[in-house]
Backbone as CSV, one residue per row, in Angstrom:
resi,resn,N_x,N_y,N_z,CA_x,CA_y,CA_z,C_x,C_y,C_z
1,MET,-106.640,-85.298,-213.203,-107.851,-86.092,-213.329,-108.058,-86.406,-214.804
2,SER,-108.395,-87.631,-215.108,-108.581,-88.012,-216.505,-109.849,-87.387,-217.070
3,ARG,-109.877,-87.271,-218.379,-111.055,-86.698,-219.033,-112.304,-87.511,-218.706
4,VAL,-112.172,-88.821,-218.771,-113.327,-89.688,-218.505,-113.845,-89.465,-217.093
5,MET,-112.949,-89.422,-216.130,-113.370,-89.247,-214.746,-114.034,-87.890,-214.546
6,ARG,-113.606,-86.881,-215.263,-114.194,-85.552,-215.098,-115.679,-85.583,-215.432
7,LEU,-116.056,-86.164,-216.547,-117.463,-86.239,-216.915,-118.209,-87.178,-215.979
8,ALA,-117.635,-88.332,-215.685,-118.284,-89.283,-214.776,-118.487,-88.662,-213.394
9,ASP,-117.473,-87.960,-212.895,-117.597,-87.297,-211.590,-118.666,-86.218,-211.613
10,TYR,-118.711,-85.438,-212.679,-119.727,-84.392,-212.804,-121.120,-85.008,-212.721
11,LEU,-121.330,-86.088,-213.447,-122.635,-86.748,-213.432,-122.970,-87.257,-212.033
12,ALA,-122.016,-87.945,-211.407,-122.250,-88.520,-210.079,-122.443,-87.432,-209.021
13,ASP,-121.591,-86.430,-209.039,-121.653,-85.366,-208.027,-122.948,-84.575,-208.091
14,ASN,-123.522,-84.482,-209.280,-124.729,-83.678,-209.454,-125.991,-84.508,-209.616
15,GLY,-125.856,-85.832,-209.489,-127.022,-86.710,-209.610,-127.670,-86.633,-210.983
16,ILE,-126.842,-86.469,-211.998,-127.344,-86.321,-213.363,-127.171,-87.637,-214.118
17,LYS,-128.182,-87.985,-214.846,-128.149,-89.203,-215.656,-127.519,-88.915,-217.016
18,GLN,-126.872,-89.912,-217.574,-126.278,-89.778,-218.899,-127.337,-89.391,-219.933
19,ARG,-128.513,-89.942,-219.811,-129.616,-89.656,-220.747,-129.951,-88.160,-220.745
20,PHE,-129.935,-87.530,-219.570,-130.230,-86.099,-219.472,-129.224,-85.291,-220.283
21,ILE,-127.933,-85.596,-220.097,-126.879,-84.887,-220.832,-127.062,-85.095,-222.334
22,ALA,-127.298,-86.338,-222.727,-127.474,-86.649,-224.150,-128.661,-85.873,-224.727
23,ASP,-129.777,-85.889,-224.031,-130.975,-85.192,-224.522,-130.756,-83.695,-224.619
24,LYS,-130.202,-83.100,-223.571,-129.977,-81.649,-223.554,-128.943,-81.221,-224.591
25,ALA,-127.935,-82.057,-224.816,-126.879,-81.725,-225.778,-127.278,-82.074,-227.208
26,GLY,-128.330,-82.867,-227.349,-128.754,-83.264,-228.691,-127.826,-84.283,-229.332
27,VAL,-127.237,-85.139,-228.482,-126.381,-86.209,-228.989,-126.989,-87.549,-228.596
28,ALA,-126.587,-88.585,-229.276,-127.101,-89.920,-228.974,-126.599,-90.376,-227.600
29,ILE,-127.430,-91.109,-226.897,-127.059,-91.609,-225.568,-125.797,-92.451,-225.636
30,HIS,-125.617,-93.214,-226.704,-124.422,-94.062,-226.778,-123.146,-93.229,-226.843
31,VAL,-123.230,-92.020,-227.352,-122.054,-91.142,-227.383,-121.623,-90.817,-225.950
32,VAL,-122.570,-90.415,-225.129,-122.255,-90.093,-223.724,-121.791,-91.341,-222.990
33,GLN,-122.469,-92.452,-223.192,-122.076,-93.696,-222.527,-120.646,-94.083,-222.871
34,ARG,-120.275,-93.954,-224.127,-118.934,-94.345,-224.565,-117.871,-93.372,-224.068
35,ILE,-118.209,-92.097,-223.949,-117.269,-91.125,-223.376,-117.001,-91.476,-221.922
36,VAL,-118.069,-91.694,-221.161,-117.933,-92.025,-219.738,-117.159,-93.330,-219.556
37,ALA,-117.374,-94.286,-220.449,-116.678,-95.572,-220.355,-115.216,-95.475,-220.794
38,GLY,-114.860,-94.364,-221.428,-113.479,-94.172,-221.857,-113.124,-94.843,-223.164
39,VAL,-114.132,-95.159,-223.969,-113.862,-95.846,-225.228,-114.155,-94.973,-226.451
40,HIS,-114.438,-93.699,-226.207,-114.815,-92.827,-227.322,-114.398,-91.394,-227.039
41,GLU,-113.822,-90.755,-228.038,-113.587,-89.320,-227.992,-114.597,-88.689,-228.936
42,PRO,-115.417,-87.795,-228.437,-116.485,-87.241,-229.274,-115.958,-86.309,-230.356
43,LYS,-116.816,-86.056,-231.335,-116.530,-85.011,-232.316,-116.479,-83.694,-231.547
44,VAL,-115.726,-82.746,-232.065,-115.614,-81.447,-231.399,-117.001,-80.828,-231.225
45,SER,-117.832,-80.925,-232.238,-119.177,-80.333,-232.147,-119.992,-80.963,-231.021
46,ASP,-119.910,-82.272,-230.860,-120.625,-82.942,-229.767,-120.030,-82.574,-228.413
47,ALA,-118.707,-82.505,-228.341,-118.042,-82.141,-227.088,-118.434,-80.733,-226.650
48,LEU,-118.525,-79.812,-227.603,-118.941,-78.444,-227.278,-120.357,-78.420,-226.705
49,LYS,-121.235,-79.202,-227.292,-122.615,-79.276,-226.801,-122.666,-79.846,-225.385
50,ILE,-121.907,-80.911,-225.151,-121.880,-81.539,-223.828,-121.293,-80.579,-222.796
51,ALA,-120.200,-79.920,-223.143,-119.581,-78.956,-222.230,-120.555,-77.832,-221.902
52,ASP,-121.311,-77.381,-222.884,-122.291,-76.315,-222.655,-123.361,-76.762,-221.663
53,VAL,-123.838,-77.979,-221.812,-124.852,-78.514,-220.886,-124.286,-78.618,-219.470
54,CYS,-123.004,-78.914,-219.364,-122.352,-79.064,-218.048,-121.976,-77.724,-217.427
55,LYS,-122.328,-76.642,-218.071,-122.168,-75.288,-217.534,-120.760,-74.972,-217.055
56,GLY,-119.772,-75.419,-217.829,-118.390,-75.085,-217.512,-117.709,-75.989,-216.502
57,GLU,-118.458,-76.880,-215.877,-117.840,-77.805,-214.924,-117.107,-78.941,-215.630
58,VAL,-117.487,-79.203,-216.852,-116.759,-80.116,-217.742,-116.470,-79.290,-218.987
59,THR,-115.203,-79.187,-219.343,-114.802,-78.331,-220.453,-114.500,-79.143,-221.701
60,LEU,-114.301,-78.435,-222.791,-113.909,-79.084,-224.039,-112.625,-79.884,-223.841
61,ALA,-111.681,-79.315,-223.106,-110.409,-80.008,-222.845,-110.595,-81.241,-221.970
62,ASP,-111.690,-81.301,-221.203,-111.981,-82.498,-220.408,-112.488,-83.632,-221.290
63,LEU,-113.005,-83.294,-222.449,-113.640,-84.279,-223.321,-112.784,-84.707,-224.497
64,ILE,-111.867,-83.832,-224.922,-111.044,-84.092,-226.104,-109.605,-83.749,-225.764
65,PRO,-108.652,-84.566,-226.195,-107.244,-84.234,-225.949,-106.914,-82.862,-226.542
66,PRO,-106.214,-82.035,-225.794,-105.904,-80.674,-226.269,-105.225,-80.637,-227.639
67,GLU,-104.364,-81.615,-227.925,-103.677,-81.598,-229.219,-104.649,-81.797,-230.384
68,ARG,-105.773,-82.434,-230.118,-106.766,-82.652,-231.176,-107.532,-81.367,-231.509
69,ILE,-107.583,-80.449,-230.558,-108.282,-79.191,-230.808,-107.303,-78.025,-230.997
70,GLY,-106.008,-78.348,-231.050,-105.011,-77.335,-231.331,-104.677,-76.433,-230.157
71,VAL,-104.813,-76.943,-228.938,-104.531,-76.163,-227.744,-103.420,-76.869,-226.973
72,SER,-102.459,-76.117,-226.489,-101.420,-76.727,-225.646,-101.801,-76.555,-224.192
73,GLU,-101.468,-77.563,-223.382,-101.830,-77.507,-221.957,-100.833,-76.681,-221.198
C-alpha cells in the first residue's frame, strides 16, 4: 500500500477530517492536504506528530520514505 493511500485510508476508514489531524498534530492544513494528495513528503518532525495523532495506524514509514529516515525496509 502506498504511503499516500495509508493516510487517506486511515482518514476515510475512521471518518476523520484532514483539518482534525492538522489541528491535533499542530501542522498547517495544507501540509496534510498535500501529503494525502501525494505531492508532499513532510518534515520528519511533522510526520512524527501526524503519526502520533493516528495512534500507530499510520506510521512514520507510511509518511516518509524509509531511506530518508535511515531505515531499511
